[in-house]
C-alpha positions, 0 to 999 in steps of 0.5 A: 500499500506503501509503495502505491501511495509513493507511485501516486506521489511520484506520477503527482510530482512528475505532472507538477514539473510538467505543468510549471514547465508548460507554463514557463514554455507558454511565458517564453512563446508569449515574450517571443511573440511580443517582441515579434509584434514590436518587430512588425509594428517598426517594419509597418511604420518604416514602410509607411515612412518610406512610401510616404517620403518617396511619393513626396520626394517624387512630387517635389522633384517634380515640381522643382523640375518644372520650377527650373524649367520656368525659371529658365524660360523666364530667364531667356525671356528677360534676356530677350526683352533686355536685348530688345528694349537695349536695341529700341533704345539704341535706335531711338537714340539714333532717330532723336540724334538724326531728328536733332540734326533735322530740326537744326538744318530745318531751322537754318533753312526757315531762318534763311527763307524766311520769305518763302511761301507759307504753304511750304513753311506749313508743310515743313512744320507739319513734317516736324510734327509727324517726326515728334509724334513718332518719337513720343511713340517709340517713348511709349514702347519703352516704357512699356517694355520696361514696365513687362521686364519689371514684372518678368523681375519679379515672377523670376524672383518668385520663382527663386523663392519657390525653388528655395522652398523645395530645396528646404523641403527636400532637405526634410524629407533626405532627413526623413529618409536618413532616420528611416535607415537609422531605425532599420539598422537597429533591427537588422542585427537581431535578424537570423543570418542568411538573409540578402540584406544585413549590417556591414561595418564599413572601414572593418577589417575583413579578419579571414585573409589574416587567418588564411595567411597565418594558417599556412605558416603555423599548422600546429596547435592553435598559435595561428589563431593568436597570431591572426587576432593579433594581426588583424587588431594591429592593423585595424588601429593602423586603419583607425589612425587618423595620422596615417593617410596612404592616399594619392589623388588620381584621375580616374573615369574623368574625375580626380579621386582619391585612392589607395597608395600602393607605394606607401612603406607599410602597405608595401611591407604587408604585401611583401610579408603577408600577401595580396589578400591580406593587402586587399583586406586592409586596402578596402577597409582604408577605402570604405573608412575614407568614403564613411567616416574620414574625419572620426576614422572609425567603423560605421554601420551600413545596410548592405546588400550581402548578395551582390556586395553593395549598399543596400536600398531602404526598399530592399531593407523593408522587403526583407523584413516584409518577406521575414515577417511572412514567413514567420506567420504570426496569426498561426503561431499564436494559435498554436501557443494557445492549443498547447497552454 
């Protein structure tokens, strides 16, 4: 009878342990589901922000291009009107000069021919009046051209103000894109490996060539691992040193660019001692650091297309997150957990 009671007690104890284990497992699943919901929320927010910003940026670009075309057209029209006005002024000046000469000649003629026929004199006066009226008409044309030119100048100033506003809005949109990129950088390190998009530390030396080189020289024991770690740390410190600038200017694809100076004494010694692969690892880290953080000289994180070896776009990063969320299928996971509990 005592043995039977002991067996029952053991069974009860095992059931209690199983229940505690089930409760613990359910809590752990709830915590993971909560994290999954938070990740899904961040992804939806980043996707919505990207879509809104990209749409707004497209509209801004269209407005900017249209404004630039109008400014260019108004500028050409302004130059044409200015040239036309200059020509009219010059032409009227010449006409005025000729008119003054003609008036002087006529005055001399009238003075010398005071006893001329009255009708002839009247005809001369009428001719003078016609010339004066023509001169008045030309002056009115100049005033109208000047007024139109002033209106065009005001319109160009308005377009320049609009252009400045578009530039400010574009800067704001770019800032929102940078903020979204920073948010994604905080999410991707927590994702599983093997994805197309990940986080790459720009300016950080790839240690694989160092490991391979040290393994070739020291095949016994684990000394090669220690040596590889020491060499990688040493050259990472040199790459981060702001006083070391092994670059030179070179004309590349029609542009003057900074490239790694292969004749630098330290790099020549590195290549001679450890080979081309190790040299390339250090040179790539130098180029990345010179591009992404030349003043700070420390590695910075960047969203990276691991498959194509290039900077990943925000669209690619969000597509990757959406694909992961669909694969996890949280609604089914929640139903399974509820059934087990």
